C-alpha positions as CSV (number, residue, x, y, z in Angstrom):
1,M,85.8,59.1,133.9
2,D,86.9,61.0,137.2
3,S,88.7,58.3,139.5
4,H,88.2,60.8,142.6
5,K,84.8,60.8,143.4
6,A,83.6,60.5,147.1
7,P,82.4,57.3,147.6
8,W,78.5,58.9,147.7
9,E,79.4,59.5,144.1
10,C,79.7,55.4,143.3
11,S,77.0,52.7,142.1
12,F,76.3,50.2,144.5
13,G,74.9,47.9,142.2
14,K,74.7,44.1,142.0
15,E,76.5,43.7,138.7
16,D,79.7,43.3,139.8
17,K,82.3,44.2,141.8
18,N,84.1,46.8,140.2
19,K,80.7,49.0,140.9
20,C,81.5,49.9,144.2
21,K,85.1,51.3,143.2
22,P,85.5,55.1,143.0
23,G,85.0,56.1,139.7
24,N,82.1,54.4,138.7
25,I,79.2,57.1,138.7
26,P,75.6,56.8,139.2
27,K,74.0,57.2,135.3
28,T,70.7,58.6,136.6
29,D,69.6,60.7,139.2
30,K,67.5,57.7,140.6
31,E,70.6,55.5,140.8
32,Y,72.0,58.8,142.4
33,F,69.4,58.9,144.8
34,E,70.0,55.0,145.6
35,T,73.8,55.2,146.1
36,M,73.0,57.9,148.7
37,V,70.4,56.1,150.5
38,L,72.5,52.9,150.6
39,C,75.7,54.7,151.9
40,I,73.4,56.2,154.6
41,L,71.6,52.7,155.7
42,Q,75.4,51.5,155.7
43,A,76.3,53.7,157.9
44,G,73.7,52.9,160.1
45,L,71.1,55.0,160.1
46,S,67.2,54.0,160.1
47,W,65.2,54.7,157.0
48,S,62.9,56.4,159.3
49,M,66.0,59.0,159.7
50,V,66.8,59.2,155.8
51,R,63.2,60.5,155.7
52,R,63.5,63.0,158.5
53,M,66.6,64.2,157.2
54,W,65.7,64.7,153.5
55,P,64.0,68.3,153.2
56,K,68.2,69.3,154.3
57,L,69.7,66.3,152.6
58,R,68.1,67.9,149.5
59,Q,70.0,70.9,149.8
60,S,73.1,69.1,148.9
61,F,72.4,66.7,146.2
62,Y,69.8,66.3,143.4
63,E,66.4,67.3,143.4
64,F,64.6,64.2,143.8
65,D,61.1,63.6,145.0
66,I,61.5,61.1,147.9
67,N,58.0,60.3,148.0
68,T,58.5,58.2,144.3
69,L,60.7,55.9,146.0
70,S,58.0,53.3,146.4
71,N,58.4,50.6,149.3
72,K,58.8,48.2,146.7
73,K,62.1,49.9,145.2
74,L,63.5,50.4,149.0
75,K,62.9,46.7,149.6
76,D,64.3,45.8,146.3
77,I,67.5,47.9,147.4
78,L,68.1,46.4,150.6
79,S,67.7,43.0,149.2
80,R,70.7,43.4,147.1
81,P,73.9,41.4,147.9
82,N,76.0,44.6,149.2
83,S,72.7,45.7,151.7
84,I,72.9,45.4,155.0
85,K,69.6,43.8,156.2
86,N,69.5,43.8,159.9
87,L,69.6,47.1,161.1
88,K,69.3,46.6,164.5
89,K,72.8,44.5,164.5
90,T,74.6,47.1,162.4
91,K,73.5,49.7,164.8
92,A,74.7,47.6,167.9
93,I,78.2,47.3,166.1
94,I,78.6,51.1,165.3
95,K,77.4,51.7,169.1
96,N,80.0,49.2,170.7
97,A,82.6,50.8,168.2
98,K,84.6,53.3,170.4
99,I,86.1,55.0,167.5
100,F,83.2,56.3,166.1
101,K,82.1,59.8,167.7
102,E,78.5,60.3,169.3
103,I,76.3,61.8,166.6
104,K,74.1,64.3,167.9
105,G,71.3,66.1,165.5
106,E,70.5,66.4,162.0
107,Y,73.4,67.3,159.4
108,V,72.9,69.3,156.7
109,S,74.1,67.0,154.6
110,F,75.1,63.5,153.8
111,R,78.7,65.2,153.1
112,D,78.6,66.6,156.5
113,Y,77.7,63.1,158.0
114,L,80.5,61.5,156.5
115,A,82.9,64.3,157.2
116,S,82.3,63.3,160.8
117,L,83.6,59.6,160.3
118,K,86.2,60.6,158.7
119,Q,88.0,62.1,161.7
120,M,88.2,58.3,162.9
121,S,92.3,57.8,164.1
122,D,92.1,53.8,165.0
123,K,92.7,52.6,161.0
124,K,93.0,49.0,162.3
125,A,89.7,49.1,164.4
126,I,88.0,50.7,161.2
127,K,88.9,47.4,159.1
128,A,88.1,45.4,162.2
129,L,84.9,46.5,162.5
130,A,84.6,46.0,157.9
131,K,85.2,42.8,158.5
132,K,82.1,42.3,160.7
133,F,80.1,43.5,158.0
134,N,80.9,40.4,155.7
135,H,77.8,38.2,156.7
136,F,75.5,40.8,154.8
137,G,77.0,40.2,151.6
138,E,79.8,39.7,149.4
139,Y,81.1,43.4,149.2
140,S,79.7,44.8,151.8
141,A,83.1,45.2,153.9
142,E,84.4,47.3,150.9
143,Y,81.2,49.6,150.3
144,F,81.5,50.0,154.3
145,L,84.7,51.5,153.8
146,H,83.9,53.3,151.6
147,S,80.6,54.7,153.0
148,V,83.0,55.7,155.6
149,G,85.5,57.9,153.9
150,Y,88.4,55.3,154.5
151,W,88.9,54.9,150.8
152,R,90.3,58.4,150.7
153,Q,94.1,56.5,151.4
154,Q,93.7,54.8,148.1
155,T,94.5,58.6,146.7
156,M,97.4,60.6,146.9
157,K,98.3,64.7,146.2
158,A,101.1,64.8,143.5
159,A,102.6,67.1,141.3
160,V,101.8,66.0,137.9
161,F,103.7,67.8,134.7
162,Y,102.3,67.7,131.6
163,K,104.0,69.9,129.4
164,P,106.6,73.1,129.5
165,F,105.0,75.7,132.3
166,D,102.0,73.1,133.2
167,L,102.8,71.6,136.6
168,R,99.5,70.6,138.4
169,I,98.5,69.4,141.5
170,E,96.6,66.1,141.7
171,D,94.9,63.5,143.2
172,I,96.2,60.4,141.8
173,E,96.3,56.7,142.5
174,T,98.0,55.6,145.4
175,P,100.7,52.9,144.0
176,Q,100.9,49.8,146.2
177,P,104.3,47.5,146.7
178,R,104.8,44.3,144.3
179,K,107.2,41.8,145.1
180,G,110.7,43.2,146.3
181,E,109.2,46.8,146.2
182,V,108.4,49.1,149.1
183,L,105.7,52.4,149.8
184,I,107.6,55.3,150.7
185,R,105.7,58.1,152.4
186,V,108.0,60.9,151.5
187,K,108.8,63.6,154.0
188,A,110.8,66.0,152.3
189,A,111.5,66.4,148.7
190,S,114.0,69.3,147.2
191,I,114.2,70.9,144.2
192,C,116.8,70.5,141.5
193,G,117.8,72.8,138.6
194,T,117.1,70.1,136.4
195,D,113.7,70.1,137.8
196,L,113.1,73.8,136.8
197,H,115.0,72.8,133.0
198,I,112.1,70.3,132.8
199,Y,109.2,72.7,133.5
200,Q,110.8,75.3,131.0
201,G,110.9,72.6,128.4
202,K,115.1,72.6,128.1
203,V,115.0,68.8,129.4
204,D,113.0,66.3,127.7
205,V,110.9,63.6,130.2
206,K,108.3,61.3,129.9
207,T,104.4,63.1,130.3
208,P,102.4,62.9,132.1
209,I,104.8,62.6,135.2
210,V,105.4,63.0,138.7
211,L,108.4,65.2,139.2
212,G,111.2,65.2,141.8
213,H,114.1,63.1,142.0
214,D,115.6,63.7,145.4
215,G,113.7,63.2,148.5
216,S,113.4,61.1,151.9
217,G,110.7,59.4,154.0
218,V,109.7,56.5,155.5
219,I,108.4,53.4,154.8
220,E,104.7,52.9,154.6
221,K,104.6,49.5,153.1
222,I,106.7,46.4,152.1
223,G,105.8,44.3,149.6
224,K,106.8,40.4,149.6
225,N,110.1,38.7,149.5
226,V,111.8,42.3,151.0
227,S,113.3,41.5,154.5
228,N,116.0,44.0,155.0
229,F,113.4,47.1,155.6
230,K,110.8,47.2,158.1
231,K,107.8,50.0,158.0
232,G,108.8,53.3,160.0
233,D,112.4,53.1,158.5
234,R,113.8,56.1,157.2
235,V,115.3,55.9,153.7
236,I,116.0,57.8,150.7
237,P,115.4,56.5,147.3
238,S,118.1,55.8,144.6
239,I,117.5,58.5,141.3
240,V,117.9,55.7,139.3
241,F,115.8,52.4,139.8
242,S,118.6,49.5,137.8
243,C,117.8,46.1,137.4
244,Q,120.9,44.6,139.3
245,K,121.1,41.9,136.8
246,C,123.0,43.3,133.8
247,S,127.1,43.7,133.0
248,F,126.8,47.4,134.5
249,C,125.1,46.8,137.8
250,K,127.0,43.5,138.7
251,I,130.3,46.0,138.3
252,G,128.3,48.5,140.0
253,K,127.8,51.1,138.1
254,R,124.2,50.9,138.6
255,N,123.9,54.6,137.1
256,L,124.3,53.0,133.5
257,C,122.0,50.2,134.0
258,E,120.6,48.9,130.5
259,D,116.8,48.6,131.9
260,G,117.0,51.7,134.7
261,K,114.7,54.2,135.2
262,Y,115.6,57.7,136.4
263,I,112.7,58.7,138.7
264,G,111.2,62.0,138.1
265,F,112.5,61.3,134.2
266,E,110.6,57.8,133.0
267,T,109.0,56.7,136.5
268,N,107.2,58.7,139.0
269,G,109.3,60.8,141.3
270,V,108.7,62.4,144.9
271,F,106.5,65.4,144.4
272,A,104.1,63.5,146.0
273,E,102.5,62.1,149.1
274,Y,104.1,58.7,148.1
275,L,106.5,57.0,145.9
276,I,107.2,53.0,145.2
277,A,110.6,52.1,144.8
278,P,112.5,48.8,144.8
279,A,114.0,47.7,148.4
280,N,117.5,46.9,146.3
281,C,117.3,51.0,145.4
282,V,116.8,52.6,149.0
283,F,119.3,53.4,151.6
284,K,118.7,54.0,155.4
285,I,119.5,57.5,156.8
286,P,121.8,57.7,159.7
287,K,119.4,58.2,163.0
288,N,121.5,61.9,163.4
289,V,120.3,63.0,159.8
290,S,117.5,64.7,159.1
291,F,114.9,64.1,156.7
292,E,115.5,67.6,155.1
293,A,119.7,67.2,154.7
294,A,118.7,63.7,153.2
295,A,116.7,65.3,150.5
296,I,120.2,67.0,149.2
297,V,121.8,63.4,149.0
298,E,121.9,63.5,144.9
299,P,124.4,66.4,144.8
300,I,126.9,65.0,147.5
301,E,127.1,61.5,145.7
302,L,126.8,62.9,142.2
303,A,130.2,65.3,143.4
304,L,131.3,62.0,145.2
305,H,131.0,60.1,141.8
306,T,132.4,62.9,139.8
307,L,135.3,62.9,142.6
308,E,135.6,59.1,142.1
309,L,136.2,59.4,138.2
310,I,138.7,62.3,137.8
311,Q,141.0,61.0,140.8
312,P,142.5,64.3,142.3
313,K,145.4,64.7,145.0
314,S,145.4,66.9,147.8
315,G,147.0,70.0,147.0
316,E,145.5,70.2,143.6
317,T,143.6,73.1,142.3
318,I,139.7,72.3,141.3
319,T,138.0,75.5,139.6
320,I,133.9,75.2,140.2
321,L,131.6,76.9,137.8
322,G,128.5,77.8,139.2
323,Q,127.7,77.5,142.7
324,G,124.3,76.4,143.0
325,P,123.4,73.6,145.1
326,I,125.4,71.4,143.6
327,G,128.3,73.6,143.2
328,L,128.2,74.3,146.9
329,V,128.0,70.5,147.9
330,F,130.7,69.9,145.3
331,T,133.0,73.3,147.1
332,Q,133.0,71.4,150.7
333,I,133.2,68.3,149.1
334,A,136.3,69.0,147.7
335,K,137.9,70.7,150.7
336,N,136.9,67.5,152.4
337,F,139.2,66.0,149.5
338,G,142.3,68.4,150.7
339,L,142.0,70.3,147.3
340,K,142.3,74.4,146.6
341,V,138.8,75.7,145.6
342,I,138.3,78.4,143.0
343,A,134.4,79.2,143.4
344,I,133.2,81.0,139.8
345,E,129.6,82.2,140.3
346,K,127.8,85.7,138.8
347,N,125.6,85.8,141.7
348,S,127.3,87.8,144.6
349,D,125.4,86.0,147.4
350,K,126.1,82.7,146.2
351,L,129.8,83.8,146.0
352,F,129.8,84.9,149.8
353,L,128.4,81.6,150.5
354,A,130.7,79.6,148.9
355,K,133.6,81.4,150.4
356,S,132.1,81.3,153.8
357,L,131.6,77.2,153.0
358,G,135.5,77.4,152.9
359,A,136.5,78.2,148.9
360,D,139.9,79.6,148.6
361,F,139.4,81.8,146.0
362,V,136.2,83.6,144.5
363,I,135.5,85.0,141.2
364,N,132.3,86.4,139.6
365,P,132.8,86.4,136.2
366,A,130.8,89.0,135.4
367,K,133.3,91.9,137.2
368,E,136.4,90.4,136.8
369,N,138.4,88.6,133.3
370,L,137.6,85.3,133.9
371,N,140.6,83.4,132.6
372,A,143.2,86.1,133.1
373,K,142.0,85.2,136.9
374,I,142.3,81.7,136.8
375,L,146.3,82.4,135.3
376,E,147.2,84.4,138.0
377,I,146.0,82.1,140.8
378,T,147.3,78.8,139.4
379,K,150.1,80.3,136.7
380,R,148.8,77.7,134.1
381,G,145.0,76.9,134.5
382,A,143.2,74.6,137.0
383,D,144.4,70.8,137.8
384,Y,140.3,70.4,137.4
385,T,137.4,71.8,136.4
386,V,133.7,71.5,137.3
387,E,130.9,72.8,135.4
388,A,128.0,72.7,137.0
389,V,125.8,75.6,135.6
390,G,124.3,73.9,132.5
391,T,125.1,76.6,129.7
392,Q,127.0,76.3,126.8
393,K,128.8,79.3,127.2
394,T,130.1,77.5,130.8
395,I,130.9,74.3,128.7
396,D,132.8,76.0,126.6
397,Q,135.2,78.0,128.9
398,T,136.0,74.6,130.7
399,T,139.0,73.8,128.1
400,Q,139.9,77.7,128.5
401,I,140.5,77.6,132.5
402,T,142.4,74.1,132.6
403,K,145.7,73.3,132.1
404,P,147.2,71.2,129.6
405,I,146.3,67.3,130.8
406,G,144.1,68.4,132.8
407,K,140.1,66.8,133.9
408,I,136.9,68.6,133.1
409,A,134.0,67.1,134.3
410,I,130.5,68.2,133.0
411,I,127.6,67.7,135.2
412,G,125.5,70.4,134.0
413,E,122.3,69.7,132.3
414,G,120.2,71.2,129.5
415,K,118.8,70.3,126.2
416,D,120.6,70.6,123.2
417,L,123.8,71.1,124.5
418,R,127.2,69.6,123.1
419,G,130.8,69.4,124.5
420,P,133.5,72.4,124.7
421,L,135.5,73.0,122.1
422,L,138.3,70.8,121.6
423,N,142.4,72.1,121.4
424,H,144.3,68.9,120.6
425,T,147.4,70.9,121.8
426,L,146.1,70.8,125.3
427,E,145.5,67.0,125.8
428,Q,142.6,67.6,128.1
429,V,140.2,64.5,129.6
430,I,136.6,65.0,129.7
431,F,133.9,63.3,131.9
432,T,130.1,63.4,131.9
433,P,129.1,62.1,135.3
434,V,126.2,60.6,135.8
435,S,124.3,60.4,139.3
436,G,122.7,57.2,140.5
437,S,125.8,54.7,141.1
438,G,124.4,53.3,144.4
439,W,127.8,53.1,146.6
440,D,128.1,56.7,146.3
441,Y,124.8,57.2,148.3
442,Q,126.3,55.6,151.1
443,G,129.3,57.7,151.2
444,A,126.9,60.9,151.0
445,L,125.0,59.6,153.9
446,K,128.1,59.2,155.9
447,L,129.4,62.5,155.1
448,L,126.3,64.0,156.5
449,A,126.1,61.7,159.6
450,K,129.6,63.0,160.2
451,K,128.2,66.6,159.4
452,K,131.1,67.2,156.7
453,I,128.4,69.1,154.3
454,N,126.7,72.0,156.2
455,T,123.0,71.6,154.1
456,K,121.5,74.4,156.3
457,R,123.2,77.0,154.5
458,I,122.0,75.5,151.3
459,I,118.7,75.9,152.0
460,T,116.9,79.2,151.8
461,H,113.1,78.1,151.0
462,R,110.9,75.9,152.3
463,I,107.4,75.4,150.8
464,K,104.3,72.9,151.0
465,L,103.3,70.4,148.0
466,E,100.3,72.5,147.3
467,N,102.3,75.9,146.7
468,I,104.6,74.2,144.4
469,S,103.2,74.9,141.0
470,G,103.6,78.9,142.1
471,I,107.0,78.5,143.3
472,F,107.9,77.1,139.7
473,T,106.0,79.6,138.0
474,E,107.9,82.2,139.9
475,L,111.4,80.4,139.3
476,A,110.7,80.4,135.5
477,K,110.3,84.3,135.4
478,G,113.4,84.7,137.7
479,K,111.2,86.3,140.6
480,V,112.7,84.5,143.4
481,K,116.3,83.2,143.5
482,P,117.2,80.5,146.3
483,V,119.7,78.2,146.5
484,K,117.6,75.3,147.5
485,I,113.8,74.6,148.1
486,I,112.8,72.1,150.5
487,I,109.1,70.4,150.0
488,S,107.9,69.4,153.7
489,F,104.9,66.7,153.6
């Protein structure tokens, strides 16, 4: 059953309250007609107006002869618990409510009439007016809100992933915050390489699911027992919703939570107008950080977490395989840590960007011998290597370009990938960092606030949510080669 039907497509029966909710479609033409009549009457129009409007109304609705509706049947409709009996009082309420625009002339259809009411902007006034309808019947207020289109706030646009190469923009139910949760109205989100891998079937996720794990927004609603946030606060959600209770969470390793859920992988993500998040997994955005910059926090957080694991010292050398968004962020942060950076990338434009963002050396492995060039620069291999591509070839290259007793971090993701080929004579240490540690989000936001990371150079494309399916198709075909795509709402 379609749960996103308009209010005039809902059956306003007397059986139970659920009948008034979107999705309860009348089973017969007569029920459909009765529903429409009831909506019009609740909107404040008289029965005589209904009769005068009918020749035009029927153009958009079922072919139903108005004369077949007897006075007895009409009286039965108006006697239902949810009916508005006192039309004069109803008209007075509507007339005195400034939120309604003046209705002039006749409307082509009932749909057009409701469209005029949907232009109302004062939501509090709408709710206050609806409460005045309570004396007409048990469910009149709720029916009234439906009839003026206020119910539309209960649905939101979202990019729902069903299977590889099947990403759809749909109207889904807007979630409501429960105890300890907040509802975030998404203002910006960014497309990650992992999102593309999911779309291509290279990374497995729960389906159907709203994609996206890196975004920012403002708090729209607050659930019970939430005291550290208020409506309007600018925030970002953590990539993982952790329990805060398990042994890993207690030592600050939220990314390893035994009961954690990753957004865009196991629970709905940020490619939607709204997102529900536990309040303890949300972080405030500094005033001088834009929504777009905050939507790129996850790569910064991941880079900080990786550096925490490998513990580099100022002056040492780090090679970064791949100069996509994560690699370019990593290059900047590594320079902030005082490291010598060797950026490796086949795309000439990205390699040029890496150099302009601080890389000490740049290597294009499509044009140069990678191993020989690394030895020329470092003499014995890099102290540290970060793999940020997510292919088996680049993973295997990490042990070849890292010095003995060096450290390797593999952060690129892909399906059926294995670790690098082992060489027991090198005594190298390999790390596989996981996003979402929690504390690193605060550090990432501080770096953005101090202007240590240039996000404007990384953002190359901006799109609207409704265009997301098209951009993923083009990305999969290789027709566009962006650095970072921002989805604006």
